[in-house]
C-alpha positions as CSV (number, residue, x, y, z in Angstrom):
1,M,69.6,139.7,37.2
2,T,66.7,137.9,35.4
3,T,64.1,137.6,37.5
4,P,61.4,135.2,37.1
5,E,59.0,138.1,36.6
6,D,61.3,138.3,33.2
7,L,61.1,134.5,32.4
8,I,56.9,135.1,32.5
9,T,56.7,138.5,30.3
10,V,59.7,136.7,27.4
11,S,57.8,133.6,27.7
12,R,54.3,135.0,26.9
13,L,55.7,137.2,24.0
14,V,57.2,133.7,22.5
15,D,54.0,132.1,23.2
16,D,51.9,134.9,22.1
17,L,54.1,134.7,18.2
18,G,52.7,131.3,18.6
19,F,55.8,129.8,19.7
20,A,56.4,127.5,22.4
21,P,58.9,129.2,25.2
22,V,62.0,126.9,26.2
23,V,63.8,127.9,28.8
24,A,67.8,127.2,28.3
25,G,69.4,129.1,31.5
26,P,71.4,131.7,32.0
27,L,73.5,132.9,28.9
28,A,76.6,131.1,30.0
29,S,74.3,128.6,29.3
30,G,74.0,129.2,25.7
31,V,77.0,127.0,24.4
32,R,74.5,124.6,24.7
33,L,73.2,126.4,21.2
34,E,76.4,126.7,19.2
35,P,77.3,125.1,16.2
36,G,78.3,122.1,16.7
37,T,76.0,120.7,19.4
38,E,72.9,118.6,19.0
39,A,70.5,121.5,19.4
40,F,71.8,124.3,16.9
41,G,69.5,124.5,13.9
42,A,67.0,121.5,15.1
43,N,63.5,122.0,13.7
44,V,62.0,120.3,16.5
45,D,59.2,120.5,19.0
46,A,60.1,122.1,22.6
47,D,60.2,118.6,24.9
48,E,62.8,117.5,22.0
49,L,64.7,121.1,22.6
50,R,64.2,120.5,25.8
51,A,65.7,117.0,25.8
52,M,68.8,118.0,23.9
53,L,69.7,120.3,26.1
54,H,69.6,118.3,29.1
55,R,71.9,116.0,27.2
56,F,74.6,118.8,26.4
57,P,76.8,117.5,29.6
58,E,77.1,113.9,28.4
59,S,77.8,115.2,24.6
60,E,81.5,115.7,23.2
61,R,81.5,119.2,23.4
62,G,79.7,119.6,27.0
63,T,82.7,117.2,28.6
64,P,85.0,119.5,30.2
65,T,88.6,120.0,28.8
66,P,91.1,119.2,31.6
67,R,93.4,123.0,31.6
68,T,97.0,122.9,30.6
69,G,98.1,125.9,32.7
70,R,99.1,127.4,29.3
71,H,97.4,130.9,28.5
């Protein structure tokens, strides 16, 4: 489980490396950065990346599909 202190530590490290930290959420939210998403490979600033992550639920990849009950 990630604590607020963990986020602060990692954010400071990212900042010290010269990048703007963007908290994308828990590991399960990593789908927002996978190939085929707007954010994948994007060369944008932190504010635009946050906007992309925010828009994900309205994207084709972010729209849940109904389950068919088959496995």
